[in-house]
C-alpha atoms as an extended CHARMM CRD file, in Angstrom:
* protein
*
        67  EXT
         1         1  MET       CA             -6.0850000000      -11.1290000000       -6.9060000000  PROA      1               0.0000000000
         2         2  GLY       CA             -5.5210000000      -14.5320000000       -5.4040000000  PROA      2               0.0000000000
         3         3  ASP       CA             -6.2530000000      -16.0770000000       -2.0410000000  PROA      3               0.0000000000
         4         4  ASP       CA             -2.8310000000      -15.0210000000       -0.7210000000  PROA      4               0.0000000000
         5         5  CYS       CA             -3.8950000000      -11.3940000000       -1.0470000000  PROA      5               0.0000000000
         6         6  CYS       CA             -7.1220000000      -12.0460000000        0.8450000000  PROA      6               0.0000000000
         7         7  VAL       CA             -5.2660000000      -13.8320000000        3.6440000000  PROA      7               0.0000000000
         8         8  GLY       CA             -2.7530000000      -10.9950000000        3.8190000000  PROA      8               0.0000000000
         9         9  LEU       CA             -5.5000000000       -8.3670000000        3.8930000000  PROA      9               0.0000000000
        10        10  ALA       CA             -7.3850000000      -10.2290000000        6.6370000000  PROA      10              0.0000000000
        11        11  ALA       CA             -4.1890000000      -10.3890000000        8.7130000000  PROA      11              0.0000000000
        12        12  PHE       CA             -3.5700000000       -6.6750000000        8.1460000000  PROA      12              0.0000000000
        13        13  LEU       CA             -7.1070000000       -5.7690000000        9.2210000000  PROA      13              0.0000000000
        14        14  ALA       CA             -6.8700000000       -7.9970000000       12.3040000000  PROA      14              0.0000000000
        15        15  GLY       CA             -3.7080000000       -6.1610000000       13.3670000000  PROA      15              0.0000000000
        16        16  LEU       CA             -5.2470000000       -2.6830000000       13.3350000000  PROA      16              0.0000000000
        17        17  ASP       CA             -5.6910000000       -0.8840000000       16.6470000000  PROA      17              0.0000000000
        18        18  MET       CA             -7.9180000000        1.8090000000       15.0920000000  PROA      18              0.0000000000
        19        19  PHE       CA            -10.2030000000        2.0970000000       12.0930000000  PROA      19              0.0000000000
        20        20  PHE       CA            -12.9450000000        4.3590000000       10.7550000000  PROA      20              0.0000000000
        21        21  PHE       CA            -16.2540000000        3.4610000000        9.1510000000  PROA      21              0.0000000000
        22        22  ALA       CA            -18.9550000000        5.5770000000        7.6160000000  PROA      22              0.0000000000
        23        23  THR       CA            -22.5970000000        5.2880000000        6.6850000000  PROA      23              0.0000000000
        24        24  ALA       CA            -24.7080000000        7.6220000000        4.6060000000  PROA      24              0.0000000000
        25        25  THR       CA            -28.3630000000        8.3500000000        4.0640000000  PROA      25              0.0000000000
        26        26  ALA       CA            -29.9650000000       11.0110000000        1.8980000000  PROA      26              0.0000000000
        27        27  GLY       CA            -27.9840000000       14.1170000000        2.8010000000  PROA      27              0.0000000000
        28        28  GLN       CA            -26.4160000000       12.7320000000        6.0000000000  PROA      28              0.0000000000
        29        29  LEU       CA            -22.9370000000       11.3140000000        6.4550000000  PROA      29              0.0000000000
        30        30  TYR       CA            -21.9870000000        9.6060000000        9.7170000000  PROA      30              0.0000000000
        31        31  VAL       CA            -18.3390000000        8.7050000000       10.3950000000  PROA      31              0.0000000000
        32        32  ARG       CA            -17.1890000000        6.8050000000       13.4810000000  PROA      32              0.0000000000
        33        33  ASP       CA            -13.8150000000        5.7880000000       14.7440000000  PROA      33              0.0000000000
        34        34  ARG       CA            -13.0950000000        2.6250000000       16.6580000000  PROA      34              0.0000000000
        35        35  GLY       CA             -9.9310000000        2.1600000000       18.6470000000  PROA      35              0.0000000000
        36        36  GLY       CA             -8.6880000000       -0.5560000000       20.9370000000  PROA      36              0.0000000000
        37        37  ALA       CA             -6.5390000000       -3.6200000000       21.0010000000  PROA      37              0.0000000000
        38        38  PRO       CA             -5.5370000000       -5.2960000000       17.7390000000  PROA      38              0.0000000000
        39        39  GLY       CA             -8.0040000000       -8.0130000000       16.7860000000  PROA      39              0.0000000000
        40        40  GLN       CA            -11.1370000000       -5.9290000000       17.2220000000  PROA      40              0.0000000000
        41        41  LEU       CA            -11.7410000000       -5.9080000000       13.4530000000  PROA      41              0.0000000000
        42        42  GLU       CA            -12.2000000000       -9.3080000000       11.8650000000  PROA      42              0.0000000000
        43        43  VAL       CA            -13.0380000000      -10.6410000000        8.4210000000  PROA      43              0.0000000000
        44        44  ILE       CA            -16.1350000000      -12.7730000000        8.9970000000  PROA      44              0.0000000000
        45        45  GLY       CA            -17.1220000000      -13.4920000000        5.3980000000  PROA      45              0.0000000000
        46        46  ASP       CA            -16.2850000000      -12.8190000000        1.7720000000  PROA      46              0.0000000000
        47        47  ARG       CA            -17.9670000000       -9.4170000000        1.9610000000  PROA      47              0.0000000000
        48        48  ALA       CA            -18.3410000000       -8.8240000000        5.7000000000  PROA      48              0.0000000000
        49        49  LEU       CA            -16.2850000000       -7.4010000000        8.5570000000  PROA      49              0.0000000000
        50        50  GLY       CA            -17.1110000000       -7.7320000000       12.2380000000  PROA      50              0.0000000000
        51        51  PHE       CA            -15.9330000000       -5.5010000000       15.0700000000  PROA      51              0.0000000000
        52        52  SER       CA            -16.3080000000       -5.2310000000       18.8130000000  PROA      52              0.0000000000
        53        53  ASP       CA            -19.0220000000       -2.7220000000       19.6550000000  PROA      53              0.0000000000
        54        54  PHE       CA            -18.8630000000       -0.7060000000       22.8570000000  PROA      54              0.0000000000
        55        55  ALA       CA            -21.7350000000        1.3710000000       24.2140000000  PROA      55              0.0000000000
        56        56  GLY       CA            -20.5940000000        4.5040000000       26.0140000000  PROA      56              0.0000000000
        57        57  VAL       CA            -17.0340000000        4.6420000000       27.2460000000  PROA      57              0.0000000000
        58        58  GLY       CA            -15.5020000000        1.1880000000       27.2790000000  PROA      58              0.0000000000
        59        59  ARG       CA            -18.5910000000       -0.8100000000       28.2310000000  PROA      59              0.0000000000
        60        60  PRO       CA            -19.0880000000       -3.7240000000       25.8450000000  PROA      60              0.0000000000
        61        61  SER       CA            -22.5170000000       -4.1240000000       24.3430000000  PROA      61              0.0000000000
        62        62  PRO       CA            -23.7890000000       -7.5750000000       23.4050000000  PROA      62              0.0000000000
        63        63  GLY       CA            -22.6180000000       -9.0070000000       20.1210000000  PROA      63              0.0000000000
        64        64  TRP       CA            -20.6570000000       -7.6000000000       17.2580000000  PROA      64              0.0000000000
        65        65  GLY       CA            -21.2480000000       -4.7970000000       14.8500000000  PROA      65              0.0000000000
        66        66  CYS       CA            -21.0940000000       -5.7920000000       11.2350000000  PROA      66              0.0000000000
        67        67  LEU       CA            -19.9880000000       -3.7850000000        8.2200000000  PROA      67              0.0000000000
């Protein structure tokens, strides 16, 4: 895959208004959804995504989450 694919994928991810992410530990799976305005998910590195993190219902918490 070339750089054009990466640019296209980054643009696609930036346009999402909802996404899911999951983490797992021994025997536990945790899945969260994130919804909001497009642009909340951003490619911040070759192997990293950043997203707006809100504590509670709609109250922003400091900083970004990172996948």
